[in-house]
N, C-alpha and C positions, 0 to 999 in steps of 0.2 A: 404417185409420179417418183419416178426415179432420181430426178435431181431437184434440189431444193430451190425453189423460187426465191430470187434476191429482190427484197424489197427496201426502198426507201421512203421514209416519212419525213417530208420537207415540211416543218411547223410543228413538230412532235410535243411541243412543250402546251399547246392550246389545247381545248376540252375534246374536239373531234379526234386530233392527232394522238392524245393519250389513251383515248377508248381504243383506236385502232390498234396502237402498240400493245395495250392489254390485252386485246383479243387474240393476238398471235403467240401468246407465251405456251398456250397448250397445243400449238401445231407443230409438227415436225417436218412438214412440207415447206418451211418459209425460215428464211436466214434474213433477219434484218441487218442491214448495212447502216452502221451508226457513224454520225459525224462528230466531229471534236465540238463540244458545246461552244466553246470560245471562238469557232469558226462557221457557226450555224448562219450566220448573215453574210458571209463572205461568198461573192458568188463565183469565184474559181473554184473553192471547196463544195459548193453546191453542185456546180456542174460536174465535178468528178464523181460525187455520189450518184447523181440522176443518170448519167451515163454508164454508170457500172452496174446499175440495175436492170431487172426485168420489169420491175413494177415500181413506179414513183407514185405515191400519195401526195397531194399538195392540200395543206390544210392552212393555209395562208389568205391573208386578204387580198382583194382582187388584185391590185397591182403587182403584188409580190407573186402570183400566180403566174400572171402573164409574163413576168420575168422569167420565173422558172421555166415555162415553157420554151421560152428562147433561148435558155441555157442548155437543152436537149439537143444534141447532133447525133445522137445514137438511133437510127431508124427502128431497131429492135425494141426500144424502151416504149412500154404502155403508161400512160399518164393518165391517173384518175384524180380529178380536180373537185374538192368539195367546196369550192369558193361560188360565188356568184359570176364570175367573169365569163365562163364558156357554156352556159346552160343553154341559151338559144342560138348558138353558134352550129350552123348546119353541117360544119364539118365534123363537129363532136356528137358523138352518141348521148343519149339523154339516160341517164341510169335508172330507168323505171322499166324493167323487161316485161312485168305483167301487162304493159299497156296493149301490146301487140306482140305479133312474131317478128315485126320488121325492128321494133326496137329492140328487143332481145337479140336478133341477128346482128344489129350494129355494134352492140356492147359485145359481143364474143368474137367478132372479126376486126374493129376498130382499134386504133392505137391511142384513141384522146376519148375519155370517157368523163362525163360531167355528172357528177352526184347532185340529186335534186334538192332543194332548199327544203326544209322539215314542213314548214305550212304548206308550200306549193305541192309536196308529196301527197298529204292528204286531200289536197284541191284538185290536183289531177287525177288522183285514183278516183275521186266521185264524178267530176265533170267529164273528163275524156271519153270515157264509155259512152255517156248519152249523146256528145255533139258528134263523135266518129260515126255511132248507128243512126243518126238522123232524128233521133228524139227529141233531144232539145237543139231549138234553132241557133245557129251561131250568133242571131242578134238578141238573144236573150239576155235581159237585164241581169246578170247573177249577182248575188250578194253572199257574201261569205264571212262567218264568225269562227275564230280558232283560238283556243284556250291552251297555253303551254305551260310548263313547268319553267323556273327561272333558270336552269341549267343550259337553255338554249341561247341566253344572253351572252355564254362566255364567262371566261375567268372574273370579269370585273363585276358582272351581276351577279355570280355567284357569291364574290365575297362581299357585295351589298347585303344580300339575303341572310347570309349566315353571320352577319356581323351582329353582336349581341346587343348593341347599340344602334340598331337599324331604326330609320324614322317610323313612325306610325302606319304612313299610308302603304308601306311594305306587307303589313299584314292582310290587306285586301286586294282582290284582283283590282288590275290595273290596265284598262286600254290604252293602247299605243299605236304609232303608225298613224296619226290623226290627220295629217295632210294628204292621206291616199298617195303616198308615194312610196310605200314600202319595198324594198328590194326585190321581193320575190313576185311582184305584181307582174313584171315583165314575161317571166316564163310561165305564169299562170295562163295568162293570156294566151301566148304564142303556141304552148304546148298542146294546149286545148283545142285552139282554133278558134277560140271565140272572136268576135269582132272587134270588142271593147273589154278592157281589164274591168273585173267585178270590183263592185265595192267591198273592200276587204277590211275586217275590224279583228286584228289580233289583240289577246287579252293574256297577260302574264300574272300567274299567280302564285300562292306562296308553297309551294311543294317543288321538288327538286327535278324530276323528269316524268314524262308523258305527255300527251295532248290529244285532244279531241277537235276535228276540222269539221264544220258543219254548213251544208248548202241547204237552205229552203228551196223549195220547188212548189209552184203552183201548177197542177197538173194541168189545168186547162188552158194554159200558156203553151205547152208543149207542141210540137209538131205532131207527135202521137200520144194521145192521152193514155195514160196507164193508171190502174188503180195500186193501192198501196201493195197489194199482194203481187201483182203483175211487175211493178218495179223491182221489188226484192227479187223475183225469180230473175228478172234480167240480170242483176248484179250476179246473182249465183251463177248463171250460166255463163256469162261473161268471164268470170275469173274461176271457173271451173279447173280442177288439175293444177290451180297455182299455188304452190306450197306457201308462199308468203303472205296469202291473202285469204282471209277466212270471212264470209258473208254470212252474218246473224239470222236462223231462221227464226219463224214467228215465236216458237217455244223459248229459245235463247234469248231473244229480245224481251220476252215478258218477264224472265227471270231477273232481267236488270232491275225490276221494280220500280221502273218510271224515272231513274236517274242514270247520267252517263258521268262518270268520275273521270278526272282527267288524267290521273294516276293509274287508272285500271288496267294499263299494260306497259307500265313501265319495267325495264328490264328485259322486255321480250321484243324480238326482231322481226316479227310480223305485223301486220295491219288487219283490224276489223273492219269491216263496211257494215253499217248498222241503218236500216231503213226505218223510219218512225214516223209517225203522224196519222193522217187518215186519207182518203180517196181522193179529196180536193186541196188538200195542203201537207206535203212531205217533206221532210227533213232527212237528208243523205248525209251520215256522219262516216268519218275516218278516225278510229280510235288505234293509237299507237304510241310508241316511244320516240321523242323526237331525238333521242341520242343512239337510236335503234334503225328503224325503217327510215326515219328521219334523218340520218346523219352517216356514223359509223358502222352500222350494220348495213345500209344501203350500200357503201362502199366496198366492203367485204364481199357482199352478194355480186357486184360488179367484178369485181376480181376474180372471184371463183368461176363465174361464167368465162370470163377472159383467158384464164388459164386451164379450162376443160376440166376444173375440179367440179365435184356435186356442189351444187347452187347453195346448199345450207350448211357448209363446212365451216365451223368454227362458230357458228350461229346459234342461238336459242329460239325454237320454234316449238 
């Protein structure tokens, strides 16, 4: 590109914002617009930065993201929001281009892009293809488990886990979202087209980054029963030629030795789809980095598409 893309990161002090900033340090096609740290919460100064940018990333709580969008008066500014606020808004592109050409086109042409949640990224990658292809009925009672590193909880949780005086319970995996009201559930249901939200069990563990999202399936209850091999081939064909998604074949799956490690893709910006089990009971797994394809990596992938750059520019694949 002949001219640098002007980028403003609103919320650059948080985990996602910092990672986005770090990823731009080796790019010569991006100019970061910096706000005076003392004015980072001042609406007038934020509005000035947003409207001077080509791309604004929002790495903020939901209410602050909604406010930031209202501050944008320049119709040429593209906003990429990493919060939960706009993920199910039909006026916004949902930032997972591999789901379909329609998803990708909306990212490339739209002015408003919502970055998927980390747990939701793995879930929609596994479930959307099944529902949209008519293999999984929309009324299927879906269950999902998700194992993540503690960086997904932001600065406060990172500090808790890295405190040398942390409580004993932080040394073991911890289930949370026990009320079945996790903030990602809305997009998990609406993006995949399910009639009801899944029963969702997220688990945070004592490692920094990476995650495995798992969706178990009874093949006999699908609209079209597939064997283990056939379902693996289905995902391979569905995600064929997608740079960011790799479907493990039988040999690669066997090489895992019967274990899936949550940090197995830490530091990588793509996503593995791993189909395990047998012909009657199958688990579809998405393995990726909650800070990569689950957050800042996905945000930059969306920006690359929006500005016409190569999709993987500045990312690790």
